[in-house]
N, C-alpha and C positions, 0 to 999 in steps of 0.2 A: 327425189325427182318424181313428178307426176307421171303416171302411166298414160298410155293412149286412151284407155277407157275413162280415166279421171278427167282428161281434157275434154273428151266427148260429152261426159255428163255435165261438166261445168258450162260448156257452151250451150247445151240444150236447156239447162235450168235458167241460165241468164236470159235466153230468149223467151222462155215460158213465163218468167216472173217479171220481166221488164215491162215498160209502158206499152199498153196495147196487147200484151201477151195473154195467153189462155188463163194463167194463174197470176195475174198482176198483183203486186203487193200494195197494201195500205198499211195503216198502223193503228194501234190502240194503246192507251196509257195504262201502265201498271207499275208499281214500285217506283213511282215518280219519274218514269222514263217511257219513251215511246218504243213499243215492241212491234216488229213486223207481223202482219197477218195477211192471209190470202183473201183479197177483197171479193173474189168471185164466189167464195164459199157461201152457201145458204146461212142465214143468221142463226138458225136454230136447228135442232135435230128433227123437229116436226116438219119444218119446211124442207129439210133434206129428204125425209121419207117421202113426202108428197111429190117432190120433183122427180126423183129417180125411180120411184115405183110407177109413176106415169110414163116416164121415158122408156122404161124396159117392161111395160105392163104385161105383154104376152110371153115374155121369156121365162123359162124355168128359174126359180129362185131357191127353193128348199126341196131337197129330195131326202125322204126318210123311209127306208124300206120300199114298199110299193107306192107310197104316197108321193105325188109330184105336184108341187104348188108353184104358181107363177107369182111374180112380184105383185101384180094387181090383186090376186086372191089374198095374199098375206096382208096387204095394206087394208083391204076391205074388212077382213076379220079384226084387224087392230082397231079400226074405227069403231066397230061394235063394242070392243072392250073399253075403249076410251069413253064412249057415251055411257056405258054401264058404270064405269068408275065414278064419273061425275054425277050422273043422275041417280043411280041405284045404290052406290056405296058411299056417296057423299064425299069423295076425295076432293080436297081443295088444293090449289096451287101451292107447291112446296111440301106437301105431305109426303113422307117417306113410305113407299109401297115396296114390299120385298118380294123376291122370287127365290124360292128354295126348291130347286128341281134339277134333274139332269137335262142335258141338251135335248131339245125337241122342237118341232114347229110351234108348239104351244108356248115354250119359253120365249122364242123370238117374237111371237105375236104379243104376248103379255108385255115384253120390254117396250115394243113400239107403242102399245096402248097406254101404258103408264105415262110415258113421256108426252103423248098427245093429249092426255088428260091433265097435264100440268104437274103430275106427281114426280117424285124423285125415285128413279129406278134403283132400288137397293139390292145389290147382287150378292145374296147370301151364299157362302161356300157350301156347295152340295155335299162335300165330304164331312162337314162338321157334324159332331154328335150333339146331343141335347144341350149340354152345358154351354158349348161354344155357340150354338144357335141362339140360346137365351142371351148370352153376352152381346152378340152382334146386334140383335133386335133391340135390346134395351139401351145399348150404347148410343144408337142413333134415333131412339124414340120412334120406332117403326110400328105404325098402328094397324097395318093390314099386310098379310103375307099370303101369297099364292104358292101352294106346295103340291108336289106330286105325292103319291102314296107313301113311299119310303120316308121322305122328309116329313110328311104330315104325322107319321107315327112317332118320329123323334120329337116333334113339336108337342104332340099330345102328352108326352111324358113329362113335360115341364109344368111344375106347379106354379100357379099364380101369374102366368104370362099374360100381359095386358093386350097383346095384339090379337086381332081377329084372324083366324086361319081359314082360308078357302082352299079346299082340295079339288084338284082336277085330275082326270085320267089321261095321261099323255100317250097311252097305248091306242087310243081311239083316233080316227082321222080328225084333223084340226077343227072343223065346224062342230062336230059332236063333242070333242074334248072340252071346248070352251062354251058349249051351248048354255049351260046353267048360268055362267057369268054373263054372257051376252044378252040373256033374256031379261036382265035387269036394266037394259038400256032404255032411255026415254029421249025426249026432244030437248033436254037441257043443253044449251050451247056449250061447246068446248071453250076453254079460256084462251086468251091471247098469250102467246109465249114470247119472251124477250131474250136476247142473247145472254144477259147476265143472270137469268133465272137458273135456279139449281136444277141439275139434270140427273146426275148419277152419283151413287156411293159404291165404291169398290173397297174391299177390305185388304189391307196390307198382309203380307205373308205371315207375320208374327215370328219371323226368324230371330228376333231379339226379345220376344216376349209376347204379350197379348196383342191381338190384331187391332188396328185402328181403321176407322171408316174414313176413306179419302173422298171428299166431295169435289165434284167438278160441275161447272156451268155448261150450258148449251154451247156457248162459243168455244170453250176450252176443248170439249169433245170433238166438235165439228172441225176445228182447226187441226187437231191431231189427226183426224181422218184425212183431211186434205193434204197434210204433209206426207202421209203415206201415199196418197194419190199422186202427188208430185213425183215421187220416186217411180211409181208404176208407169206414169205417162212418159217419164224420162227414158226408162228402159224400152218402152214401146217405140218411142221416136228413134232410138238407136237401132232397134231391131228392124224398123221400117227402112232406115237408111241402108242397112246391110241385107235387105231382102229376106228377112227371117221371120216374118209375121205369120202366125198361125191363123187359119180360117175358123178354128173351133171356138165355140162359146167359152170364155174363161170359166174354169171350174176348179174347185178345191175341196178337199176333205175337211169337214169340221170334226176334228179328232182331239181337240183340247177343250176344256170346260169353258162355257160362255161367261161364267163369273170371273174368269181370268182376263186381264186386259188384252192379251194377245188375241184371244178368240173374239172378244167384244169389238175391238176397234179395227186393227188391220185385217182381220178375217171377215167377221160378219158385216160391220158397218161399211168398210171399204167396198165390199161386194156390191152394194147398191149402186155406187157410182160407176162401176165398170161393168155392170150387168153380169156379175159372176154367179154361177150356180154353186150352192152349198150342199154337199153330200154328207149327211150326218152319219157318224159312227157311234152307236150307243156304248161300245166298249172297244178299247184298243186291241187289235190283233193284227200282227204284221201281214199275215197271208190274206186276211180279209181286206186289209187296206190295199194290197196289190190287186186283188180281184176287183175292187171298186174302181181303182185307178184305170184298169183296162176297160171295164164295163161303161163307166161314165165319162171316159176320155178326160181325165183330170189333167189340168195344165200346170197346177201349182200345188206344192206340198209344203206344209209347215208343221213342225211339232218339236217336242223336246229332243235333244240329241239321240237319246236311246231309240226313238221311233225310227229315224232314218237308218240307224245302225242295225236295227233288227231286220229291216227290209234288205239292207246291203248284204247281210250275212245269212239270210234265210236260204235254206237248201233248195227251196222251190222257186226262187226268184226267176230263174230262166224260163219258167212256164208261163209268165205273164208279160204282156206287152205294156211296158212302162214308158214308151217312147213319147207319149204326149206331154209328159212332165218336163217343162223347160227349166224350172228352178226347184231345188230341194232346200228349203229354208229351215233355220233353227232359231229358237229363242228360249228364254227362261234360264239358260245356263250356257257356259262356253262349250263349244264342240271340240273334243280332243283333236289335236293336229292330225293324227293318223287317220281319223274318220274323214277329215276334209280331203285328204289326198286319195283315200280309197273311193270315196263318192265320185270324185273327179275322174279317177282312172277306170272305175268299174261300172258306173251308172251313167245314163245319158243326160239326166238333168244336172244342171250346174249347181254347185253348193253356194249358199249364201247364209249370212247370219245377221240378225238385228239385235240391238241392245237398247232397252228402254225400261221404264218402270211404271208401276201402277200410277204413281204420282205425276208422270209426264204424259199420261194417256198413251203410253207405249212408245213414244218417239224418242230417239236419241242418236244412235249411229247405225250405219249399215256397211257391210263388207260384201262386195259383189263379185261373183264369177272369177275371172282371171286375177283380179286384185286379191281375192280371198285365197286363191291358190298360192300367190306370191307371199302373202302375209297371213297364214292360216291361224295364227294365235292372236290376231288383232280383231277387235270389235268393229273396226272400220272408221270411216270419216263421219263427222257430224252430218245428219240428214238435212239436206236443203229443202225449202228455203228458210225454215223457221228456227232451227236449232242453233243456239249459241252455247258452245261447250267450252269450259275452262277447267284447268287443273289448279286448285287453290290450296293454300296451307290452312292451318287451323284458325287463323285470324281472318280468313277470307281473301287473302292476297294471292295473286298469281305467282306460281313458282317459275323458275327458269325453264326454258325449253328442254325437254328430255328428262327433267327431274320428276320424281314421284310426288303426288299430292292427291287430294280428294277430287274425284270426278264430279263436276257440277254442271248442271244444265239449266239454261234459262230460255223460256219460250212462252208464247201466248197460250200454248196448250197445257202448261203446267197446272196442276190441280189448284183449287181455291184454298182449301184448308182441311185439317182433320176435324171431324165432327166433334164438338164439345171437348176439344183438347187444344187449348190455346198455347200451352207450353210446347207441346210436340210440334205444332205448326211453326212457332217462332224458331225453334231449333232447326227446322227443316230448311229454312231459307237464310241466305246471307242478306245483309242490309240492302244490297242492290238487286235482289231478286233471283239469285242463282239457287236452284234446288240442290241441297247436299245429298248425294246418292248413297254415301256410306261406302262406296267402292274406291279403292286406291289404284291409281293408274298414271300413265304418262302419255304424251303425244310425241311421236317420232318426227323426223325431219320432213315427212310428207303429210303431216297432220293426221296420221292414223292413231287411233286410241288403242292402247294396250292396258288391259285391266290385270293387275298383278295380285290383288288381294281385297278382302273386305276390311274395312277400317277396324272392326272389332273381331276379326277372324284370325287372330294371331295366338299361337301357343308359346308361352314363355317357359322354356325348360331350363331350369337352373341358370337363368339370366340370358340364355340364348333364345332369340326370336326365331320361331319356325312358322313359315307361311303355310297355312292349310292348303291353299291353292297350288303351291309349288309341289307339295307331296302328292296331292290328287293328280296333278299333271304327270308326275312320275308313274303313278299307277296306270294311267291311261296309255302310257307307252307300251304296256304289255298287251299283246294282240287279243288275249282272251279275257280282258277285263271290260265288262259292259258299263258298269257304274261303280263309282267309289266316292266315299266321303270321309273326311278326316276331321277330327275334333280333339279337344284336350281332355285328358283323363287325370283325376287327382293322384298325386304321387307324394309320399311322405318325404322323400329325399330331394326331388327336383321341383316340387311345387305342382307341376303338371308335366305330362308326357303325351306324345301323340297316340291316338287310337284310330282305327279305321274299320269301316264296314264295306265289304266288297261284294258285288253281284256279278258272277261270271257270265260271259256270253253263253247263249244257248248251246248245250252239248259240251261245254268246256268243264274240265275238272281241275280245280286249283286247290292248293293248300297254302296255309299261312306261311309255312317255311319256304315254299317256292317263291312266294311273293316277296318275302323278306330278302332272300338272296338276289332277286331281280332288282329290288330297290337299292340295295347296297352297291349295285353297279352304276346307279344313276344319281344318287343323292348322298350327302354326308350321313354317316352312321347315326349321329344324334337326331336326325330328322326322321329316321325310319320308325314307324309306329311300334310301340311296345307290345301292342295287342292288335291282331287283325282277325275280324270275324268274317267268315264266308257265309253268305246267305243265298238261298235258292230263288227267292222272290225279288222282283224289282224294288228298289229303295222307295220308302214312302215319300210323298211329295205334298207340298203346301198348295194353296189355291193358285199361287203364282207359278206353279210348276217347278219351283226350286226344291231340292231335296230337303226334307224336314230334319235338319241337323239337330234342332233342339230336342225333338222326340228321340232321335237315335242316341244322342249324347246322354239323355236321361236314362234310357233303357240299358245301354251297354256300360255307361259309367257306373250305374248301381251294381251291375254284374261284376265289373272289374273290382270294385271296392269289396264286394262280398268274397271274391276269390282271394283278395289280398289279406282279408281279415283272418 
């Protein structure tokens, strides 16, 4: 049965997207069928930048330390970059142009400028080392890369790299940081950009092997942004009805990397449409985040689950005024149920979660406020108005309601293809255009998605299937576990057995024996990891913010085998 909030959201979206509505729908053909699109959205990212940077020209857009930049200032600097790329660097429409850098005003300006020049903004993972950078650049034939000093040093170590590397100093104020690049601008006109022109390449997490470059067009990215915008406007309309609208400028921390789709689309790009201020954090620190929330009057927070958990449990939380934050969002991984309840009970901002992929330009499902409290282990309902979500079997056929199958998403925002990888692209889509996510889930009677596993994240112990996600969920029931990941370890008798790496909450002291005893109270004995490693540092993450299970399995699997030898 739909909740009161569900009914309100459905009513608002119907009015908003109906004939004459603010976000009225049109259609576009793909996969031999008509898919809905938001007709009011600008046709390209360049038109999007121009429109909203003019609309919010004088408002603050990017805050980085003492530097405070308006929408108009960032757009003006991006125009200089675009003219330099076309006139000085010879960039042609469709050329892949990389950014290898940490978050900064320069990163954002280069992203805008590359797209305005007709280039394909190629978002290289800032955590990659030399070999990974070489693989990404060569995979997509990226001929020009802008890099900050640390990434430039890694690139310089690559022998025979064909790309031109241009270094900039992001420690300087924006105009000085990009002055040498902008100096190459001339009067060469910028190209006309069309909706189907190539726009961005983001790299998949590599959770099942080598990363792939996911290509999206201008239309696909803009429609993804506007689907997020529809949700924001929907919640604003409901807040207006209930008299709960804030007079503050919307503001959010930028505390996840811009090469990740969450930071790129719903955080950075959506901020243009709603006039939202981005406050950059060079490095995550829970207390610094709370200081900035108070100082900059942050209204919206999003990060991986560990980030909100660290603020929730920080001993100095009471010293900071966090009351301006209306929503505490999470993405990249499920938020443990206990975290959801504690955020609701102990913090003023309402918890919410979103589920999407690099390949969907971030859109998928969302679980909001009271609905999230009621169903804290659900990823929520499909995000209106564009997302068509289905649970399909291996043959691409729908399963019965309530049954498990692969979560599949179809929308106009889905990416175009994997660069130079036709086989992977073909495998990614069903014949009628659904993207196969690789996640296993089901829809309940209210249409809420529950993700129960990864399609290939199963441990088979002597013929018994063990869900890694189920064991991880059991770990997270322990109040002193901040992060946990579970994977298969080779075993001569059973083929494989579960292993786990656990990062305790700040100040907590845990032992493997204590955790084993705790798990035995919650899951069957055969599911309890044969080996548990306790680590003091947060678990390593991929560019998509998912825990890097491949690297952890390789490291600890080798250690496990050595111990067994």
